[in-house]
Every structure is written in structure tokens, then in C-alpha cells.
N, C-alpha and C positions, 0 to 999 in steps of 0.2 A: 405766508409763503413757509414752502415746507412742503417735504415729499418724495414723491418719486419721480415728479418732472421739473423738477428744478433743483433742490439742494438736498442731498439724499440722506442725509444722516440725521433728520431732524422730521420729527412729525408734521403730519399733514395741517397748514397754515395755522404750525404751532410758533412759525417765528412772526413776530409781531411787536411795535413799540407797547410798551407799557405803562401805565396811569393809575389816579386813585381815581376812583366817584364818590363824592362823599355823599353821607344821609343822616337819617336821626332816627333813634333805637330809641324806644320808653323800657326800662327795666325794673325791675320792682326792689326795694330796697329788703336786703334778707341776714337776718343771723346769723354767726358763725356756723350752729346748727341750722341750717338752711332752712328755716322757718321764717313765712313773709313779714318784715310788720307792718300794722295795718296804718292806715293813714291818718283814722280817727282812733284811739286806741278804747274809744266808749261805746262804739258805734262800729264795729268789724264789721257791716253791710257795707259802708265808704268806702272801701275795698282797699288795695295794695299801698304803699307808697313807694311811687316811682318817682323814676328821673330819669332824664329825657338826655344823652348824653351825640355826641357826635360822633359815628362810622364811616372810615375810609375801603369802601371794599377795593383791593386790586383788578383790575380788568385788563385786557389786552385788546384793545379798538381796533389791529389792524392800520397798513398805511396805507397810504395817498400816492404814494409810489414807490416801483421796486427797480432794482436793475441786478440782473443772474447773468452770469457767464457760467459756461461748462465742458469743459475741458476735455475729451477720451483717446487715451492710447488702444483701439480694440486688436486686437491680434485674434485671428483664424485659428479654432485648434484641427475642430474635426467636421466636417458637412455642418448642421445649423449653429454648431458648439462656437462660439466669440466670449473671448477673457479681454477685458477690460477696466483697466487704470483709469481713474479719474480720479476729477479735481474740482467741484463744485463751488462758486464766489456769491455770495448776491448782499444787497439792501431791499430792506422795506422797512420805507419812515417815511415821518408825517412832516411833508414838507410846509404844509399851511398850518402852522397852529393854530390860528382863528377861526378853521373851522371845525375843531373838536370844543363843543359846548353843550353846557346844559341846558337843557327846555327854561324857559322863562319861569313858566309857574311855577319848575321845582324850587330854583334859585330862589325866586322870592319865599318859598315857604321856607328854603332853610333860614335865609337872610333872617326873618322873623320868628323863627324857633328861637326860643329862650332855655338854655343847657342848663344842666344843674338844678338841683334843688336842695342846697344845704340846711334850708332849714322850711316849715310852714306855720302860715298864719292863724289867727284864732280861728278864722274861718276855712281852716282845714284847704288850703292852695298855696301850693309854694309858691316861693320867695329867695330871693340871694343868688339866682341865676344869673346867667349874661347871656347876651346873644352874640354870633362869632360872624367874621365878614369873610365868605364865601365867592371866588372868582367865578365868574359863567365861563370862562375857560379851563378847561383840563388840560394840564403840563406834564410831556410824557416825564418819566422818571430817569435823573440823570443815569446815564451810562445806556438807556436801553433803546436809543432814539438815535438814529446815523450811525448802526451800530453791525459793522459788518459780518458776515458769518460764511464757516469757509468749514467743505466734507473733502477728503481725500482716502481713497478705497480703493476695493478691487470689485468687480463686478464678472458673474459668470451668465451669461444669454444664452437662450436653447430657443430658436424659434417653433414653435408647438406648427405641426405640420395641419392640422385640422384646421385651426384656430385662425393660423398664421401671424400670429402675436407672438412677441419675446415674453417667453419663462425668464425672469430675471431674480438670482441670487446674489446680495451685495452685501458686503462690511464696509463700515466706516467710519472714519476716525474727524472728529472737530475740533482743529485745532483754535478755530477762533466761534466761541459763541460766549453766551451770558451766564457768570456764574457770581453772585452777591448777594446779597443780605440788604434788604430794604424795610425803615418805617415811616407806621402813615404820617403822615404831615400834621392832621391836628390831633393834636395830643388830650385825651381823655386825664384830668386832674383832680386830686385830693380835693380841691376843692369845691368840686360840683357833686359833692358827698356830705352829707351829715355827719358831726364830730360823734366818735364811740365808736365800741366794737362792729356795728352792723355797716357803717358805714365805709370803714375799715377793709372790710370782707368784701363786700359788695362793690366797692373801686379797684380789687386783687383781683375780682374775678371778671369783673368789665372789662380791663388789660388784659387779663389773659385769655377773653372769648374773644374781643370784639377787637382788639390793636396790639395785636402779634406781632413779630418781624417774619417777613415773607422772604423764603430762600428762593431766588429765582436760577435754576440751574437746571440750566438745558443739557441733554443726553454728551457725554464726554464720547459714545460712541454707541455705534448702533448695527443691529442684524439683521435684515429683514429678506424676504423672498416678495414675488407681485407678480403679476399680470400683466403688462402695460406697453404701451407702446415707448421707444426708445426715444431719444434726444432727436 
């Protein structure tokens, strides 16, 4: 939901439950100076020392159910010009969690992936990593499902004579919105990396790039103009 035709203070289709989608990423082991650590120092042609880490990408899947209510009080000003005070409220939620699932082949791939590479064997293959159990069902982040939204404000409507459609300018304030910080449910741990300065540096880089905190901040107020149908 969101936009001129339902809850005006939010962007079009911006109102959605939020969840994390898991995947795997291989990153090279790097020294603090940014150079790549080779897998076999005696033979750099074997490539870089790489470490597979779990990555949780934040996504907005949308809901399977939504409820919207629009209340307006319109006051004619002159001719085709009208001012309307409005209150828009609504819910967009996932009522059937079991329907939000990861594709079977991808679940199998994630379940069998070995994450981490604390050391390499004499044949230069990773060892010491572990598998992680991932649920095939994606769970909405707490506080983002069944979360009501509300916009209230004033709208100026002018019916354009040629198009016979309203030109609308409105200001909306959103007293009900999401404003919170969320974190990845699957951590990137220090044990996934080899000991030493290269492991410390690469771990810090991986957390910074692939496991940041996410600020879910919907707008507090909106000023917009549009040509669209009225309710």
C-alpha cells in the first residue's frame, strides 16, 4: 500500500511487512593494507583465500491482506477548487506466514553450504567451517507485520477543465509509522575467519558491508502534488 489512492503520506507501494532473505557470499581474505591473501603463497595462481559468509538481505515482500479507510471533509472554496481535511488509515500484513517461503533448491543449497574458513589443509582446501540451519519460511521482522499506518493533513483539489480530473496538492503528517533499527538474524562471527591481522580486518569489513544495522524510517511528513482520481 501507500500513495495517492490509499494512504497519502507514504510513497506508492512503500507500506509492506519487512523480512530478511538469506544467501551466501564468498569474500577474499585481505590484509589491513587492502592486498589479497593468496590461498597458496607458493603459487599465487591458485587464487585468493576466500571465505563464505551468510548474508541476510532486507526485503519488502508486500502483504497478502490489506485494509484501508479514508475519511475526508471537503469544503468548496470557489468554482472547481476544494479544500479537504483527511485521515487515511490502513494495514498491509501477511496473514499466512507459511506462504512466504524460499524456493526448495535454494534452501538445499544454503543448508549444505559450509560457512567460514578458519584455516586451510595441506591441499589448500578450507577447513573448520560449519553449516547453518536456515528455515524455509521467511518470518516478518517484529513490529513490521500488523503495523497500522495513518496519515492526516490537508489537500487542495482543483478540477482541471480539459482533462476533467483533479489536480491535487496535499500535506500529510504520519502519526502511525515504522521508525526502528533492525539487525540481521544470522550473525557473521569472528570464528569464520583465520587468526591474525588479515582475519581481523576482513571480519570487520564483512560486518560493515554485509551485516549493517538497518534503519526502517518511514516519512514523518509528506508534501506532494499529483493528477489523479479522488476517492
